[in-house]
C-alpha positions as CSV (number, residue, x, y, z in Angstrom):
1,M,0.0,0.0,0.0
2,K,2.8,2.4,0.7
3,K,4.4,1.9,-2.7
4,R,1.2,2.5,-4.5
5,G,0.6,5.7,-2.5
6,S,4.1,7.0,-3.2
7,R,3.7,6.3,-7.0
8,K,0.4,8.2,-7.0
9,T,2.0,11.1,-5.2
10,L,4.8,11.1,-7.8
11,V,2.4,11.1,-10.7
12,W,0.4,14.1,-9.3
13,G,3.6,15.9,-8.5
14,L,4.8,15.5,-12.1
15,F,1.3,16.6,-13.4
16,W,1.4,19.9,-11.4
17,F,5.0,20.5,-12.4
18,L,4.2,20.2,-16.1
19,L,1.1,22.4,-15.6
20,I,3.1,25.1,-14.0
21,I,5.6,25.0,-16.9
22,L,2.8,25.3,-19.4
23,I,1.3,28.3,-17.6
24,C,4.6,30.1,-17.3
25,Y,5.2,29.5,-21.1
26,A,1.8,30.9,-22.0
27,I,2.3,34.0,-19.8
28,Y,5.8,34.6,-21.4
29,S,4.4,34.2,-25.0
30,F,1.5,36.6,-24.3
31,S,3.9,39.2,-22.8
32,L,6.1,39.1,-25.9
33,S,3.1,39.5,-28.3
34,N,1.7,42.3,-26.1
35,V,4.9,44.2,-26.4
36,D,5.4,43.8,-30.2
37,T,1.9,44.4,-31.4
38,P,1.2,48.1,-30.3
39,Q,4.6,49.2,-31.7
40,A,3.8,47.6,-35.1
41,S,0.3,49.0,-35.4
42,S,0.4,52.4,-33.7
43,L,-0.4,55.4,-36.0
44,K,0.3,58.8,-34.5
45,A,-0.6,62.3,-35.6
46,A,0.4,65.7,-34.2
47,I,-1.4,69.1,-34.2
48,V,1.1,71.8,-33.7
49,D,-1.0,74.8,-32.8
50,H,1.3,77.9,-32.7
51,L,-1.7,80.0,-33.7
52,S,-3.4,79.3,-30.4
53,L,-1.4,82.2,-29.0
54,S,-3.0,84.8,-31.4
55,Q,-5.9,83.2,-33.3
56,P,-7.2,80.2,-31.3
57,N,-9.9,78.0,-32.8
58,Q,-11.0,75.2,-30.6
59,T,-13.6,74.1,-33.1
60,F,-10.9,73.4,-35.6
61,I,-8.8,71.5,-33.1
62,Q,-11.7,69.3,-32.0
63,T,-12.9,68.7,-35.5
64,S,-9.5,67.7,-36.8
65,T,-8.8,65.5,-33.7
66,N,-12.1,63.7,-34.3
67,I,-11.3,63.1,-37.9
68,L,-7.8,61.8,-37.1
69,E,-9.1,59.5,-34.3
70,T,-11.9,58.1,-36.5
71,A,-9.2,57.3,-39.1
72,G,-7.3,55.3,-36.5
73,F,-4.7,57.8,-35.3
74,T,-3.8,58.7,-31.8
75,V,-3.4,62.5,-31.6
76,D,-0.9,64.7,-29.7
77,Y,-1.7,68.3,-29.3
78,Y,1.0,71.0,-28.9
79,K,-0.2,74.5,-27.8
80,G,1.6,77.6,-28.9
81,E,3.9,78.0,-25.9
82,E,5.4,74.5,-26.7
83,V,6.4,75.4,-30.2
84,T,10.1,76.2,-29.5
85,V,13.4,75.7,-31.4
86,E,14.0,72.5,-29.5
87,F,10.5,71.3,-30.2
88,Y,11.2,71.6,-34.0
89,R,14.6,70.1,-33.6
90,K,13.2,66.9,-32.1
91,L,10.0,66.7,-34.2
92,P,11.2,63.9,-36.7
93,S,12.1,61.6,-33.7
94,Y,8.5,61.5,-32.4
95,G,7.3,59.0,-35.0
96,Y,4.3,60.9,-36.4
97,S,2.8,59.8,-39.7
98,I,0.8,63.0,-40.0
99,I,1.9,66.4,-38.7
100,I,-0.5,69.4,-38.9
101,L,1.5,72.7,-38.6
102,R,-1.0,75.4,-37.6
103,V,1.8,77.9,-37.4
104,H,2.6,81.4,-38.6
105,S,5.0,81.4,-41.5
106,T,6.3,83.7,-44.2
107,A,8.3,83.8,-47.4
108,T,8.2,87.5,-48.1
109,E,10.6,88.6,-50.8
110,A,13.3,91.1,-49.9
111,Q,14.8,93.3,-52.5
112,G,13.6,91.1,-55.4
113,T,15.2,87.9,-54.1
114,E,13.4,84.7,-53.2
115,S,13.3,84.2,-49.5
116,P,12.9,80.7,-48.0
117,V,9.8,79.9,-46.1
118,T,10.3,80.5,-42.4
119,L,8.2,78.9,-39.6
120,F,7.6,80.9,-36.5
121,T,8.3,79.7,-33.0
122,S,7.0,81.2,-29.8
123,E,10.6,81.6,-28.5
124,I,11.8,85.2,-27.9
125,Y,14.7,86.0,-30.2
126,S,18.2,86.6,-28.7
127,K,21.5,87.1,-30.5
128,A,23.2,85.3,-27.7
129,K,21.2,82.1,-28.1
130,Y,21.6,79.3,-30.7
131,V,24.6,81.2,-32.0
132,S,25.9,78.5,-34.3
133,E,22.5,78.0,-35.8
134,Q,22.1,81.7,-36.5
135,L,25.5,81.9,-38.1
136,A,24.5,79.0,-40.4
137,S,21.3,80.7,-41.3
138,Q,19.3,77.9,-39.8
139,L,17.5,80.3,-37.4
140,V,16.5,83.9,-38.1
141,S,14.5,86.6,-36.3
142,V,10.8,87.0,-37.3
143,S,8.0,89.3,-36.2
144,F,4.3,89.3,-36.8
145,S,4.3,92.8,-38.2
146,E,6.6,95.7,-39.1
147,E,5.3,97.5,-36.1
148,E,6.3,94.7,-33.8
149,R,9.8,94.6,-35.4
150,E,10.3,98.3,-34.8
151,R,9.3,97.8,-31.2
152,G,11.9,95.0,-30.9
153,I,9.3,92.2,-30.5
154,R,11.0,89.3,-32.3
155,Y,10.9,85.5,-32.3
156,F,13.1,82.7,-33.6
157,G,12.1,81.4,-37.0
158,I,12.9,78.0,-38.5
159,T,14.4,78.0,-42.0
160,P,14.8,75.1,-44.5
161,L,18.4,74.8,-43.5
162,F,17.3,74.1,-39.9
163,V,15.1,71.3,-41.2
164,S,17.8,69.7,-43.4
165,Q,20.8,70.3,-41.1
166,A,19.7,70.7,-37.4
167,M,16.7,68.5,-36.9
168,R,17.3,65.1,-35.2
169,G,16.2,61.9,-36.7
170,R,14.1,61.3,-39.8
171,F,10.4,61.5,-40.7
172,Q,9.0,58.1,-41.7
173,N,6.9,58.8,-44.8
174,T,5.2,61.6,-42.9
175,I,2.5,63.8,-44.4
176,I,3.2,67.5,-43.5
177,V,0.2,69.8,-43.6
178,M,1.7,73.3,-43.3
179,M,-1.3,75.6,-42.7
180,G,0.6,78.9,-42.6
181,C,1.1,81.7,-45.2
182,E,3.2,81.2,-48.3
183,G,4.3,77.7,-47.3
184,L,4.7,76.8,-51.0
185,D,5.5,80.2,-52.3
186,N,8.7,78.5,-53.2
187,P,9.7,74.8,-52.7
188,L,12.7,75.3,-50.4
189,M,10.9,74.3,-47.1
190,A,9.0,71.5,-48.8
191,E,12.3,70.1,-50.3
192,A,13.9,70.2,-46.9
193,F,11.1,68.2,-45.3
194,V,11.0,65.7,-48.1
195,Q,14.8,65.2,-47.9
196,R,14.3,64.7,-44.1
197,G,12.0,61.8,-44.9
198,A,8.5,63.3,-45.3
199,K,6.3,61.7,-47.9
200,V,4.5,64.9,-49.0
201,Y,4.3,68.5,-47.9
202,I,1.0,70.4,-48.4
203,S,0.6,74.2,-48.0
204,W,-0.5,77.5,-49.6
205,N,1.1,79.2,-52.5
206,Q,0.4,82.6,-51.1
207,G,-0.9,84.2,-47.9
208,V,-4.0,82.8,-46.2
209,L,-6.5,83.9,-43.5
210,A,-6.5,81.8,-40.4
211,S,-10.2,81.2,-40.8
212,H,-9.8,80.0,-44.4
213,T,-6.9,77.6,-43.7
214,D,-8.8,76.1,-40.8
215,L,-11.8,75.5,-43.0
216,A,-9.8,74.1,-45.9
217,T,-7.7,71.8,-43.7
218,T,-10.7,70.1,-42.1
219,H,-12.2,69.5,-45.6
220,L,-8.9,68.1,-46.8
221,L,-8.6,65.7,-43.8
222,Q,-12.2,64.6,-44.3
223,H,-11.7,63.6,-47.9
224,F,-8.2,62.2,-47.5
225,L,-8.5,60.3,-44.2
226,L,-12.2,59.2,-44.0
227,E,-13.3,59.1,-47.6
228,K,-9.8,57.6,-48.5
229,R,-9.5,59.6,-51.7
230,T,-6.1,60.3,-53.3
231,L,-4.3,63.5,-52.4
232,I,-5.0,65.2,-55.7
233,E,-8.7,64.2,-55.5
234,S,-8.9,65.5,-51.9
235,L,-7.4,68.8,-52.8
236,R,-9.6,69.2,-55.8
237,E,-12.7,68.5,-53.7
238,T,-11.5,70.9,-51.0
239,F,-11.0,73.7,-53.6
240,E,-14.5,73.1,-55.0
241,E,-16.0,73.4,-51.5
242,V,-14.0,76.4,-50.1
243,G,-12.4,78.1,-53.1
244,F,-9.5,80.5,-53.1
245,D,-8.6,82.4,-50.0
246,P,-11.0,85.4,-50.1
247,V,-8.2,88.0,-49.6
248,Y,-5.0,86.5,-51.0
249,E,-6.6,84.3,-53.6
250,S,-4.2,81.4,-52.6
251,L,-4.9,77.7,-52.9
252,L,-3.5,74.5,-51.4
253,I,-0.9,72.7,-53.4
254,Y,1.6,70.0,-52.6
255,Y,5.2,68.8,-53.1
256,P,6.6,66.6,-54.6
257,F,4.3,66.5,-57.6
258,D,4.4,62.7,-58.0
259,A,2.7,62.3,-54.6
260,G,-0.7,63.1,-56.0
261,D,-1.7,59.5,-56.1
262,C,-0.8,59.0,-52.4
263,T,-3.6,57.7,-50.2
264,I,-3.9,57.1,-46.5
265,Q,-3.9,53.4,-47.2
266,N,-0.4,53.8,-48.6
267,I,0.8,55.4,-45.3
268,M,-0.9,52.8,-43.1
269,G,0.6,50.1,-45.3
270,D,4.1,51.5,-45.0
271,L,3.8,51.6,-41.2
272,N,2.0,48.2,-41.0
273,P,3.3,46.0,-43.8
274,D,1.6,42.9,-42.3
275,N,-1.9,44.4,-42.5
């Protein structure tokens, strides 16, 4: 009787030992899959709202966020105070597939020469700060008006050379929607973003009112992200609905020109090749 009891105890001991091993293996396998899956499937978008300092529009922010989230993106929002030189420097490293730049910008010609597009920051200008970047023409001083400049109110502005030479990391087929004035008055800023890894750069060929760029951008996002039209179709539909800017007669265009057939499915496929 004692031998039979010890054998029975041994069998049950072996059974529980194997069961514990199987449970541990299952937990380990689940933890591995749980780590890998979100990284492979995450789609991120950013709304960089520099205009919140001077021309806030919460309706635009909420509408754009809703469209992006419905399309499957998680959305990060950056208010005006956060739009600094260092923010722009690190922007490629954040892994966004769509970046909406609701920022002040200018490409005003000076003495008949073509000036590069400059993106405003909210950081007060100082000759003693970012000296090497200033000497390399990566950063310049900008003002919202001639009156402000005369009063000494100036901010740091980002030039195409900053994008191509001073930013850290690379964009991963990112779509850049640059909502500010004159973003594609010339292709210099667009070329810098594309060289840095952006898939396409969308902006205005002349000045634009804040109210008009807000309206046009929400229409563009609706057509491109939710209706899943090509970029050129989305821009055409947007123009038919909102028209030229009522003051500057500008319209949304894009760079490079061969990106017109781009769709949101292309981007999601690039980020999630297994889908």
